[in-house]
N, CA, C and O of each residue as an XYZ file, in Angstrom:
792
protein
N      15.110     -8.080    -12.315
C      15.101     -6.418    -12.331
C      13.399     -5.500    -13.280
O      12.519     -4.764    -12.835
N      13.722     -6.187    -14.933
C      12.712     -5.244    -15.161
C      11.333     -6.120    -15.055
O      10.295     -5.462    -14.978
N      11.199     -8.001    -15.041
C       9.162     -7.698    -14.684
C       8.649     -6.341    -13.202
O       7.579     -5.753    -13.043
N       9.871     -6.281    -12.427
C       9.238     -5.949    -11.643
C       9.005     -3.830    -11.253
O       8.307     -3.084    -10.566
N      10.267     -3.758    -12.372
C       9.562     -2.991    -12.517
C       8.541     -2.404    -13.937
O       8.464     -1.179    -14.024
N       7.912     -3.094    -14.829
C       7.276     -3.282    -15.328
C       5.673     -3.173    -14.264
O       4.743     -2.366    -14.292
N       5.995     -4.619    -13.244
C       4.402     -4.773    -12.706
C       4.618     -3.042    -11.744
O       3.419     -3.059    -11.468
N       5.030     -1.928    -11.189
C       5.126     -1.548    -10.746
C       4.596     -0.808    -11.973
O       3.365     -0.779    -12.000
N       5.101     -0.307    -12.820
C       4.479      0.283    -13.632
C       3.289      0.785    -14.637
O       3.100      1.690    -15.450
N       2.419     -0.639    -13.950
C       1.250     -0.812    -14.529
C       0.402     -0.695    -12.843
O      -0.558     -0.035    -12.444
N       1.124     -1.475    -12.332
C      -0.120     -1.369    -11.222
C      -0.070      0.301    -10.101
O      -1.025      0.720     -9.448
N       1.257      0.924    -10.187
C       1.137      2.384     -9.456
C       0.922      3.074    -11.206
O       2.066      3.231    -11.633
N       0.305      3.335    -11.853
C       0.261      3.529    -13.164
C      -0.725      3.596    -12.971
O      -1.187      4.736    -12.983
N      -1.854      2.216    -12.616
C      -3.300      2.849    -13.098
C      -3.566      3.820    -11.814
O      -4.415      4.711    -11.789
N      -2.480      3.400    -10.518
C      -3.505      4.293     -9.729
C      -3.095      5.434     -9.521
O      -3.008      5.901     -8.385
N      -2.688      6.245    -10.888
C      -2.016      7.596    -10.029
C      -2.541      8.248    -11.967
O      -1.905      9.019    -12.686
N      -3.379      7.807    -12.148
C      -4.406      8.481    -13.170
C      -4.791      9.727    -12.677
O      -4.612     10.728    -13.371
N      -5.459      9.821    -11.212
C      -6.262     10.754    -10.680
C      -5.088     11.987    -10.005
O      -5.427     13.104     -9.613
N      -3.810     11.496    -10.002
C      -2.586     12.343     -9.434
C      -2.119     13.412    -10.844
O      -2.042     14.617    -10.603
N      -1.809     12.899    -12.343
C      -1.254     13.288    -13.095
C      -2.505     14.067    -13.664
O      -2.212     15.137    -14.198
N      -3.573     13.801    -13.653
C      -5.010     14.698    -14.612
C      -6.434     14.122    -13.659
O      -6.882     12.976    -13.696
N      -7.151     15.672    -12.538
C      -7.622     15.041    -11.885
C      -8.700     14.369    -12.442
O      -9.297     13.457    -11.871
N      -8.968     14.809    -13.569
C     -10.614     15.576    -14.057
C      -9.892     13.785    -15.308
O     -10.572     13.929    -16.324
N      -9.135     12.693    -15.505
C      -8.867     12.255    -16.258
C      -9.612     11.020    -16.073
O     -10.577     10.806    -16.806
N      -9.144      9.856    -14.827
C     -10.190      9.054    -14.378
C     -11.330      9.143    -14.741
O     -11.599      8.076    -15.293
N     -12.673     10.186    -14.766
C     -13.468     10.533    -14.911
C     -13.999     11.037    -16.426
O     -15.034     11.641    -16.706
N     -13.240     10.709    -17.040
C     -13.279     11.468    -18.523
C     -12.981      9.948    -19.147
O     -13.495      9.537    -20.187
N     -12.212      9.321    -18.456
C     -11.314      8.369    -19.407
C     -12.904      7.052    -18.900
O     -13.054      6.233    -19.806
N     -13.672      6.894    -18.000
C     -14.810      6.255    -17.279
C     -16.340      6.791    -18.432
O     -17.113      5.974    -18.932
N     -16.445      8.543    -18.643
C     -17.394      8.140    -19.480
C     -16.973      8.091    -20.679
O     -17.946      7.835    -21.389
N     -16.033      8.201    -21.301
C     -15.850      8.207    -22.632
C     -15.808      5.863    -22.550
O     -16.387      5.035    -23.254
N     -15.436      5.800    -22.090
C     -15.645      3.933    -21.957
C     -16.555      3.623    -21.431
O     -16.767      2.460    -21.776
N     -17.315      3.953    -20.737
C     -18.716      3.354    -19.183
C     -18.143      2.971    -18.568
O     -17.225      2.220    -18.897
N     -18.411      3.307    -17.364
C     -18.157      3.051    -16.352
C     -17.288      1.271    -15.469
O     -16.588      0.913    -14.521
N     -18.059      0.722    -16.721
C     -17.945     -0.985    -16.441
C     -16.758     -1.717    -17.078
O     -16.117     -2.648    -16.592
N     -16.558     -0.988    -18.510
C     -15.418     -1.363    -18.834
C     -13.940     -0.750    -18.274
O     -12.791     -1.171    -18.146
N     -14.713      0.555    -18.009
C     -13.008      1.080    -17.459
C     -13.100      0.411    -16.481
O     -11.973     -0.025    -16.246
N     -14.315     -0.189    -15.220
C     -13.447     -0.644    -13.743
C     -13.039     -1.742    -14.275
O     -12.193     -2.169    -13.489
N     -13.188     -2.860    -15.634
C     -12.653     -3.502    -15.310
C     -11.619     -3.506    -16.423
O     -11.720     -4.588    -17.000
N     -10.899     -2.940    -16.838
C     -10.441     -2.333    -17.949
C      -8.749     -2.288    -16.184
O      -7.619     -2.717    -15.953
N      -9.628     -1.622    -15.677
C      -9.001     -0.438    -14.539
C      -8.573     -1.951    -13.467
O      -7.717     -1.732    -12.609
N      -9.006     -3.024    -13.519
C      -8.316     -4.222    -12.285
C      -7.731     -4.894    -12.540
O      -6.911     -5.316    -11.723
N      -7.823     -5.581    -14.285
C      -6.997     -6.852    -14.791
C      -5.769     -5.890    -15.061
O      -4.859     -6.651    -15.387
N      -5.262     -4.488    -15.085
C      -4.222     -4.419    -15.583
C      -3.508     -4.172    -14.246
O      -2.281     -4.189    -14.346
N      -4.148     -3.877    -12.644
C      -3.746     -3.174    -11.662
C      -3.664     -5.310    -11.460
O      -2.936     -5.727    -10.560
N      -4.056     -5.844    -11.909
C      -3.583     -7.556    -11.372
C      -2.942     -8.173    -11.779
O      -2.698     -9.316    -11.392
N      -2.289     -7.394    -13.032
C      -1.503     -7.621    -14.243
C      -0.524     -7.607    -13.395
O       0.064     -8.602    -12.973
N      -0.270     -6.246    -13.057
C       0.518     -5.611    -12.735
C       0.938     -5.860    -10.455
O       1.861     -5.465     -9.742
N       0.026     -6.447    -10.258
C       0.683     -7.008     -8.644
C       1.270     -8.071     -9.293
O       2.412     -8.466     -9.056
N       0.173     -8.765    -10.480
C       0.764    -10.216    -10.372
C       3.013     -9.678    -11.166
O       3.936     -9.599    -10.354
N       3.151     -9.536    -12.093
C       4.406     -9.294    -12.280
C       5.668     -8.701    -10.844
O       6.806     -8.893    -10.416
N       4.541     -7.978    -10.633
C       5.021     -7.211     -9.129
C       5.590     -8.735     -7.873
O       6.650     -8.806     -7.250
N       4.903     -9.329     -7.881
C       5.405    -10.331     -6.882
C       6.497    -11.375     -7.230
O       7.391    -11.785     -6.489
N       6.133    -11.854     -9.026
C       7.235    -12.516     -9.841
C       8.213    -11.575     -9.446
O       8.898    -12.047     -8.539
N       8.522    -10.526     -9.741
C       9.820     -9.958    -10.139
C      10.372     -9.688     -9.181
O      11.581     -9.485     -9.298
N      10.003     -9.615     -8.372
C      10.662     -9.467     -6.451
C      10.850    -10.381     -6.865
O      11.915    -10.399     -7.483
N      10.093    -11.660     -6.859
C      10.506    -12.865     -6.421
C      11.763    -12.906     -6.796
O      12.571    -12.544     -5.940
N      12.445    -13.452     -8.481
C      13.075    -13.356     -8.889
C      14.711    -12.045     -9.046
O      15.832    -12.507     -9.258
N      14.520    -10.816     -8.920
C      14.828    -10.387     -8.062
C      15.371    -10.409     -6.475
O      16.195     -9.644     -5.973
N      14.742    -11.388     -5.915
C      16.028    -11.548     -4.060
C      16.795    -12.446     -5.025
O      17.910    -11.951     -5.194
N      16.622    -13.708     -5.813
C      17.794    -14.385     -5.769
C      19.005    -13.485     -6.471
O      20.050    -14.134     -6.500
N      19.097    -12.486     -6.901
C      20.323    -12.147     -7.195
C      20.406    -11.250     -6.985
O      20.586    -10.399     -7.856
N      20.312    -10.962     -5.644
C      20.153     -9.156     -5.205
C      21.604     -7.974     -5.630
O      22.813     -8.201     -5.645
N      20.908     -6.837     -5.903
C      21.926     -5.653     -5.430
C      21.869     -4.954     -4.508
O      20.959     -4.126     -4.458
N      23.201     -5.089     -3.054
C      22.469     -4.580     -2.038
C      23.126     -2.571     -2.264
O      24.022     -2.025     -2.909
N      22.407     -2.269     -1.633
C      22.305     -0.819     -1.552
C      23.190     -0.392     -0.580
O      24.241      0.236     -0.712
N      22.268     -1.091      1.084
C      21.949      0.089      2.446
C      22.546     -1.173      3.258
O      22.482     -2.279      2.721
N      23.125     -1.037      4.541
C      22.633     -1.939      5.341
C      22.347     -1.619      6.503
O      23.019     -0.605      6.690
N      21.916     -1.778      7.193
C      20.931     -0.952      8.547
C      21.468     -1.728      9.482
O      21.860     -2.856      9.183
N      21.609     -1.027     11.314
C      21.539     -1.805     12.923
C      20.034     -2.866     12.870
O      18.920     -2.608     12.414
N      20.578     -4.155     13.559
C      19.253     -4.802     13.952
C      18.578     -4.335     14.280
O      17.443     -4.548     13.853
N      18.816     -3.377     15.268
C      18.079     -2.504     15.819
C      16.501     -2.326     15.263
O      15.467     -2.579     15.883
N      16.678     -1.707     13.627
C      15.649     -1.290     12.886
C      14.277     -2.221     12.833
O      13.117     -1.812     12.866
N      14.852     -3.911     12.721
C      13.858     -4.684     12.777
C      12.819     -4.712     13.588
O      11.815     -5.147     13.025
N      12.686     -4.452     14.559
C      12.083     -3.959     15.434
C      11.454     -2.832     15.656
O      10.619     -2.823     16.560
N      11.792     -1.192     14.618
C      11.351     -0.304     14.563
C      10.360     -0.332     12.841
O       9.584      0.481     12.337
N      10.905     -1.727     12.363
C       9.692     -1.889     11.358
C       8.533     -2.300     12.148
O       7.431     -1.753     12.199
N       9.021     -3.537     12.869
C       7.791     -3.928     13.144
C       6.803     -3.169     14.174
O       5.704     -3.488     14.627
N       7.570     -2.122     14.349
C       6.658     -1.140     15.597
C       6.096      0.151     14.300
O       5.444      1.191     14.390
N       6.471     -0.274     13.639
C       5.253      0.573     12.377
C       4.339      0.370     11.836
O       3.388      0.921     11.283
N       5.033     -1.180     12.224
C       3.768     -2.389     11.023
C       2.800     -2.546     11.841
O       2.218     -3.588     11.543
N       2.076     -1.772     13.197
C       1.274     -2.960     13.953
C      -0.011     -2.113     13.726
O      -1.123     -2.590     13.497
N       0.355     -0.528     13.838
C      -1.167      0.011     12.870
C      -1.568     -0.435     11.732
O      -2.776     -0.302     11.538
N      -1.018     -0.878     10.980
C      -0.974     -0.772      9.663
C      -2.716     -1.756      8.839
O      -3.568     -1.347      8.051
N      -2.552     -2.959      9.475
C      -3.768     -3.276      9.797
C      -5.207     -2.260      9.794
O      -6.021     -1.945      8.926
N      -5.029     -1.937     11.289
C      -6.180     -0.794     11.814
C      -5.822      0.186     11.592
O      -5.519      0.927     12.528
N      -5.678      0.700     10.001
C      -5.478      1.576      9.155
C      -6.145      0.621      8.209
O      -7.095      1.366      7.965
N      -6.350     -0.258      7.611
C      -6.498     -0.611      6.750
C      -8.309     -1.155      6.962
O      -8.998     -1.015      5.952
N      -8.842     -1.600      7.922
C      -9.989     -2.177      8.175
C     -10.492     -0.909      8.740
O     -11.666     -0.872      9.107
N      -9.607      0.318      8.873
C     -10.526      1.456      9.299
C     -10.869      2.261      7.856
O     -11.892      2.939      7.768
N     -10.082      2.148      6.921
C     -10.305      2.831      5.753
C     -12.292      2.385      5.385
O     -13.129      2.817      4.592
N     -12.288      1.641      6.154
C     -13.962      1.012      5.110
C     -14.919      0.701      6.595
O     -15.947      0.027      6.659
N     -14.526      1.103      7.223
C     -15.560      0.791      8.813
C     -15.518      2.928      9.124
O     -14.850      3.569      9.936
N     -15.989      3.154      8.633
C     -16.438      5.291      9.396
C     -16.000      5.501     10.703
O     -17.011      5.280     11.370
N     -15.077      5.802     11.487
C     -14.715      5.632     12.988
C     -14.451      7.135     13.445
O     -14.960      8.134     12.938
N     -13.725      7.102     14.301
C     -12.489      7.868     14.248
C     -11.895      7.959     14.189
O     -11.365      9.062     14.323
N     -10.959      6.300     13.765
C     -10.043      6.399     13.567
C      -9.582      7.069     11.651
O      -8.710      7.741     11.100
N     -10.676      6.418     11.347
C     -10.676      7.408      9.566
C     -10.775      8.650      9.210
O     -10.328      9.315      8.276
N     -11.810      8.971     10.618
C     -12.241     10.898     10.557
C     -10.482     11.504     10.757
O      -9.983     12.287      9.948
N      -9.946     11.115     11.632
C      -8.864     11.725     12.389
C      -6.904     11.485     11.639
O      -5.794     12.001     11.770
N      -7.662     10.232     10.783
C      -6.326     10.055      9.702
C      -7.223     10.420      8.728
O      -7.188      9.533      7.875
N      -7.891     11.146      8.466
C      -8.325     11.340      6.821
C      -8.476     10.313      5.717
O      -9.496     10.072      5.071
N      -6.902      9.576      5.583
C      -7.096      8.184      4.591
C      -6.469      7.064      4.750
O      -5.705      6.604      3.902
N      -6.749      6.487      5.918
C      -6.457      5.477      6.502
C      -5.501      4.738      5.472
O      -4.275      4.783      5.578
N      -6.068      4.159      4.619
C      -5.544      3.394      3.446
C      -3.789      3.871      2.628
O      -2.976      3.025      2.256
N      -3.627      5.087      2.545
C      -2.474      5.899      2.274
C      -1.694      5.903      3.592
O      -0.580      5.379      3.567
N      -2.132      6.420      4.720
C      -1.110      6.166      5.157
C      -0.940      4.931      6.301
O      -0.439      4.949      7.425
N      -1.555      3.891      5.548
C      -1.280      2.259      5.944
C      -0.039      1.820      5.312
O       0.940      1.208      5.737
N      -0.467      2.474      3.785
C       0.663      1.896      2.948
C       2.117      2.793      2.916
O       3.238      2.450      2.541
N       1.774      3.685      3.296
C       3.032      4.809      3.931
C       3.670      3.646      4.902
O       4.124      2.565      4.526
N       3.625      3.923      5.653
C       3.641      2.802      7.376
C       4.296      1.712      7.111
O       5.251      1.543      7.870
N       4.101      0.661      6.081
C       3.663     -0.025      5.634
C       4.849     -0.265      4.909
O       5.539     -1.213      5.286
N       5.435      0.775      3.405
C       6.488      1.054      2.406
C       7.690      1.305      3.804
O       8.440      0.414      4.205
N       7.637      2.568      4.314
C       8.608      2.938      5.138
C       8.857      1.511      6.489
O      10.086      1.467      6.550
N       8.393      0.583      7.356
C       9.013     -0.320      7.605
C       9.067     -1.415      7.242
O       9.244     -2.304      8.075
N       8.902     -1.785      5.564
C       9.595     -2.597      4.811
C      11.077     -2.316      4.331
O      11.784     -3.279      4.034
N      11.503     -1.200      4.257
C      12.699     -0.735      4.457
C      13.150     -0.453      5.154
O      14.242      0.047      4.887
N      12.944     -0.483      5.895
C      13.897     -0.252      7.543
C      13.936     -1.696      7.836
O      14.760     -1.967      8.709
N      13.378     -2.556      7.430
C      13.249     -4.378      8.070
C      14.010     -5.294      7.156
O      13.906     -6.516      7.056
N      14.808     -4.452      6.499
C      16.423     -5.268      5.623
C      17.625     -5.243      6.298
O      18.555     -5.814      5.729
N      17.959     -4.468      7.906
C      18.649     -4.753      7.910
C      19.061     -6.033      8.146
O      20.007     -6.222      7.381
N      18.878     -6.911      8.727
C      18.915     -8.198      8.845
C      19.652     -9.043      7.636
O      20.447     -9.956      7.858
N      19.259     -8.592      6.306
C      20.038     -9.156      5.203
C      20.484     -7.565      3.990
O      21.128     -7.679      2.947
N      19.943     -6.292      4.521
C      20.746     -5.592      3.854
C      19.466     -5.102      2.354
O      18.979     -5.655      1.368
N      19.414     -3.821      3.004
C      18.854     -3.359      1.710
C      19.096     -3.340      0.182
O      20.114     -2.883     -0.336
N      17.901     -3.964     -0.580
C      18.690     -3.814     -2.609
C      17.744     -2.816     -2.510
O      17.177     -2.152     -1.642
N      17.792     -3.028     -4.452
C      17.686     -2.617     -5.223
C      16.306     -2.690     -5.105
O      15.460     -1.798     -5.040
N      16.224     -3.835     -5.090
C      14.524     -4.363     -6.049
C      14.385     -3.732     -4.566
O      15.417     -3.064     -4.627
N      13.891     -3.460     -3.325
C      13.548     -3.232     -2.093
C      13.444     -1.855     -2.599
O      12.282     -1.450     -2.630
N      14.298     -1.060     -2.986
C      14.313      0.076     -2.811
C      12.897      0.147     -4.179
O      11.816      0.734     -4.137
N      13.430     -0.602     -5.134
C      12.271     -0.220     -6.278
C      10.364     -0.956     -5.763
O       9.266     -1.028     -6.314
N      10.881     -1.287     -4.623
C       8.982     -1.782     -4.841
C       7.978     -1.169     -3.396
O       6.757     -1.020     -3.344
N       9.560     -0.776     -1.781
C       8.407     -0.110     -0.871
C       9.091      1.043     -0.989
O       8.937      1.468      0.156
N       9.995      2.183     -1.764
C       9.956      3.251     -1.926
C       9.002      3.382     -2.833
O       8.123      4.195     -2.546
N       8.849      2.407     -4.598
C       7.824      3.367     -5.360
C       6.638      2.970     -4.420
O       5.554      3.424     -4.786
N       6.628      2.317     -3.438
C       5.200      2.436     -2.782
C       4.832      4.058     -2.050
O       3.943      4.865     -2.323
N       5.837      4.090     -1.120
C       6.264      4.894     -0.578
C       5.738      6.193     -0.806
O       4.877      6.875     -0.250
N       6.730      6.394     -2.078
C       6.252      7.923     -2.736
C       5.214      8.063     -3.533
O       4.748      9.196     -3.657
N       4.661      7.033     -4.199
C       3.147      6.889     -4.250
C       2.063      7.345     -3.731
O       1.015      7.819     -4.169
N       2.430      7.153     -2.877
C       1.477      7.068     -1.929
C       1.493      8.519     -0.790
O       0.689      8.758      0.111
N       2.277      9.041     -1.069
C       3.202     10.242     -0.331
C       2.178     11.105     -2.016
O       1.239     11.840     -1.709
N       2.411     10.956     -3.239
C       2.561     12.247     -4.375
C       0.509     12.216     -4.116
O      -0.244     13.155     -4.373
N       0.094     10.799     -3.544
C      -1.303     10.516     -3.383
C      -2.332     11.548     -2.816
O      -3.283     12.224     -3.211
N      -1.422     11.229     -1.347
C      -1.690     12.528     -0.318
C      -2.055     13.093     -0.602
O      -3.217     13.271     -0.237
N      -1.271     14.233     -1.837
C      -0.684     15.588     -1.277
C      -1.973     15.510     -2.891
O      -2.957     16.248     -2.840
N      -1.888     15.113     -3.430
C      -3.363     15.088     -4.808
C      -4.663     15.362     -3.748
O      -5.279     16.342     -3.330
N      -4.690     14.224     -3.615
C      -6.037     14.530     -2.973
C      -6.780     15.437     -2.065
O      -7.988     15.674     -2.066
N      -5.750     15.955     -1.203
C      -6.118     17.163     -0.304
C      -6.151     18.497     -1.586
O      -6.868     19.488     -1.449
N      -5.069     18.238     -3.029
C      -6.203     19.506     -4.067
C      -7.141     18.910     -4.630
O      -8.106     19.660     -4.485
N      -7.518     17.857     -5.287
C      -8.541     17.332     -5.653
C     -10.101     17.416     -4.598
O     -11.210     17.099     -5.030
N      -9.886     17.809     -3.473
C     -11.085     17.847     -2.327
C     -10.991     19.485     -2.276
O     -11.785     19.997     -1.487
N     -10.165     20.354     -2.978
C     -10.424     21.722     -2.392
C     -10.744     21.736     -3.376
O     -11.603     22.618     -3.397
N     -10.594     21.085     -4.921
C     -10.748     21.763     -5.645
C     -13.332     21.247     -6.374
O     -14.315     21.397     -7.100
N     -12.582     20.632     -5.176
C     -14.158     19.794     -5.485
C     -14.486     18.539     -6.387
O     -15.531     18.289     -6.988
N     -13.228     17.767     -6.312
C     -13.379     17.124     -7.370
C     -13.010     15.764     -6.487
O     -11.848     15.394     -6.660
N     -13.649     15.108     -5.742
C     -13.382     13.918     -5.194
C     -14.614     13.770     -4.697
O     -15.275     14.647     -4.139
N     -15.167     11.786     -5.058
C     -16.279     11.878     -5.083
C     -15.467     10.413     -3.773
O     -14.433      9.771     -3.589
N     -16.828     10.608     -3.221
C     -17.038      9.829     -1.976
C     -17.454      8.512     -1.970
O     -18.205      8.263     -2.913
N     -17.227      7.579     -1.233
C     -18.295      5.694     -1.333
C     -18.825      5.767     -0.802
O     -18.364      6.499      0.074
N     -20.817      5.139     -0.325
C     -20.628      5.666      0.749
C     -20.836      4.313      1.850
O     -21.201      3.145      1.721
N     -20.501      4.959      2.697
C     -20.015      3.209      3.853
C     -20.367      3.432      4.741
O     -19.738      2.956      5.686
N     -21.732      4.391      5.089
C     -22.280      4.919      6.438
C     -21.976      5.351      7.351
O     -20.790      5.103      7.570
N     -22.626      6.165      8.404
C     -22.195      6.993      9.248
C     -21.071      5.849     10.332
O     -20.486      4.799     10.593
N     -21.443      7.097     10.552
C     -18.952      6.660     12.030
C     -19.977      5.775     13.161
O     -21.087      5.882     13.685
N     -19.175      5.142     13.148
C     -19.569      4.694     14.684
C     -18.699      3.876     15.032
O     -18.039      3.043     14.411
N     -18.791      4.411     16.871
C     -17.865      3.955     17.848
C     -17.540      2.089     17.552
O     -16.406      1.621     17.453
N     -18.622      1.405     17.472
C     -18.174      0.157     17.216
C     -17.420      0.074     16.006
O     -17.351     -1.102     15.649
N     -16.887      0.776     15.312
C     -16.350      0.323     13.302
C     -14.611      0.940     14.082
O     -13.635      0.422     13.540
N     -14.282      1.996     15.295
C     -12.866      1.668     15.655
C     -12.644      0.608     16.378
O     -11.543      0.112     16.615
N     -14.328      0.013     16.965
C     -13.207     -1.163     18.119
C     -13.159     -1.621     16.997
O     -12.612     -0.792     16.269
N     -13.533     -2.799     16.281
C     -13.811     -3.895     15.046
C     -12.447     -3.512     14.117
O     -11.811     -4.500     13.749
N     -12.109     -2.661     13.846
C     -11.504     -1.925     13.161
C      -9.856     -2.323     14.412
O      -8.921     -3.044     14.066
N      -9.973     -1.543     15.924
C      -8.138     -2.228     16.257
C      -8.417     -3.481     16.429
O      -7.465     -4.183     16.087
N      -9.694     -4.323     16.975
C      -9.598     -5.730     16.890
C      -9.373     -6.647     15.608
O      -8.572     -7.538     15.890
N      -9.741     -6.706     14.521
C      -9.724     -6.943     13.722
C      -8.128     -6.856     13.165
O      -7.369     -7.821     13.085
N      -7.830     -5.551     12.825
C      -6.387     -5.100     12.724
C      -5.073     -6.286     13.039
O      -4.343     -7.104     12.480
N      -5.516     -5.477     14.811
C      -4.421     -6.585     15.826
C      -4.581     -8.196     15.525
O      -3.460     -8.699     15.440
N      -5.592     -9.116     15.345
C      -5.349     -9.843     15.270
C      -5.325    -10.528     13.794
O      -5.426    -11.717     13.494
N      -5.223     -9.834     13.300
C      -4.469     -9.686     11.117
C      -3.144     -9.755     11.563
O      -2.396    -10.730     11.494
N      -2.881     -8.501     12.086
C      -0.596     -8.380     12.366
C      -0.325     -9.371     12.808
O       0.682     -9.900     12.338
N      -1.232    -10.259     14.146
C      -0.144    -11.293     15.141
C      -0.640    -12.854     14.175
O       0.014    -13.893     14.268
N      -1.783    -12.732     13.367
C      -1.267    -13.885     12.562
C      -0.333    -13.698     11.049
O       0.289    -14.607     10.501
N      -0.421    -12.480     10.641
C       0.400    -12.163      9.621
C       1.987    -12.203     10.567
O       2.790    -12.865      9.910
N       2.510    -11.775     11.659
C       4.351    -11.846     12.230
C       3.755    -14.125     12.816
O       4.530    -15.046     12.561
N       2.881    -14.277     13.259
C       3.794    -15.895     13.807
C       3.620    -16.306     12.393
O       4.685    -16.765     11.980
N       2.466    -16.322     11.274
C       2.630    -17.431     10.679
C       2.144    -17.059      9.025
O       2.305    -18.047      8.308
N       1.724    -16.145      8.463
C       0.961    -15.761      7.267
C       2.223    -15.176      6.513
O       2.510    -15.455      5.348
N       2.850    -14.431      7.236
C       4.473    -13.580      6.406
C       5.292    -14.694      6.140
O       5.577    -14.629      4.944
N       5.964    -15.969      6.801
C       6.326    -16.598      6.817
C       5.808    -17.321      5.589
O       6.498    -17.123      4.588
N       4.950    -17.968      5.456
C       4.263    -18.595      4.530
C       4.090    -18.449      3.020
O       4.150    -19.311      2.143
N       3.762    -16.578      2.907
C       3.108    -16.269      1.605
C       4.763    -15.728      1.441
O       5.266    -16.488      0.614
N       5.529    -14.979      1.783
C       7.270    -15.159      1.176
C       8.411    -15.218      1.897
O       9.425    -14.542      1.723
N       8.106    -16.489      3.142
C       9.386    -17.011      2.988
C      10.163    -16.219      4.271
O      11.119    -16.704      4.875
N       9.550    -14.896      4.559
C      10.258    -14.419      5.638
C       9.445    -14.623      7.006
O       8.217    -14.709      6.976
N      10.313    -14.713      8.453
C       9.648    -14.789      9.188
C      10.062    -12.840      9.519
O      11.206    -12.429      9.328
N       9.274    -12.186      9.858
C       9.579    -10.827     10.450
C      10.244    -10.869     11.616
O      11.170    -10.093     11.852
N       9.773    -11.918     12.582
C      11.087    -11.749     13.685
C      12.563    -13.016     14.107
O      12.945    -13.463     15.188
N      12.844    -13.146     13.280
C      13.983    -13.713     12.345
C      13.999    -15.633     12.815
O      14.789    -16.398     12.261
């Protein structure tokens, strides 16, 4: 469990700099140099992600059960996951989906985390599940609130993604649903050893 917690601290920690100190990211990047900052940021995030995957795998070998849900919650989880990949695509493809959701990446993270907390109905939700998925859910909610405050204070930097186009919504929708289908039918079981539909 300690490796999972350390991974979460590292991964979510580097992604929380702007939440804790809205100007902190820019000040650090200015002091260190943009390229050095981005390299260190990516390294810490990558190590954190690796520790999360490894630590979660270890924690699944000796689970600490915290809750149990009726089996029907797995279907709700599958439904909540349906827009996740669409939103991930939309985060980088300006269109109506991106405009309507404001921050599609964060919405995707929240839906993914909530869905996985609910999907534990077959085996029961464990401490590792709550730490992993609950941690990401809390982080995404906090970052969304922080983004509103940073936008109001004029502290947000926008990435140049090009003009909003209707075709981007079509690409996000079709691409997202295709990736969802691949994950449900094959990739999730191959990567994580769990079949979403049993």
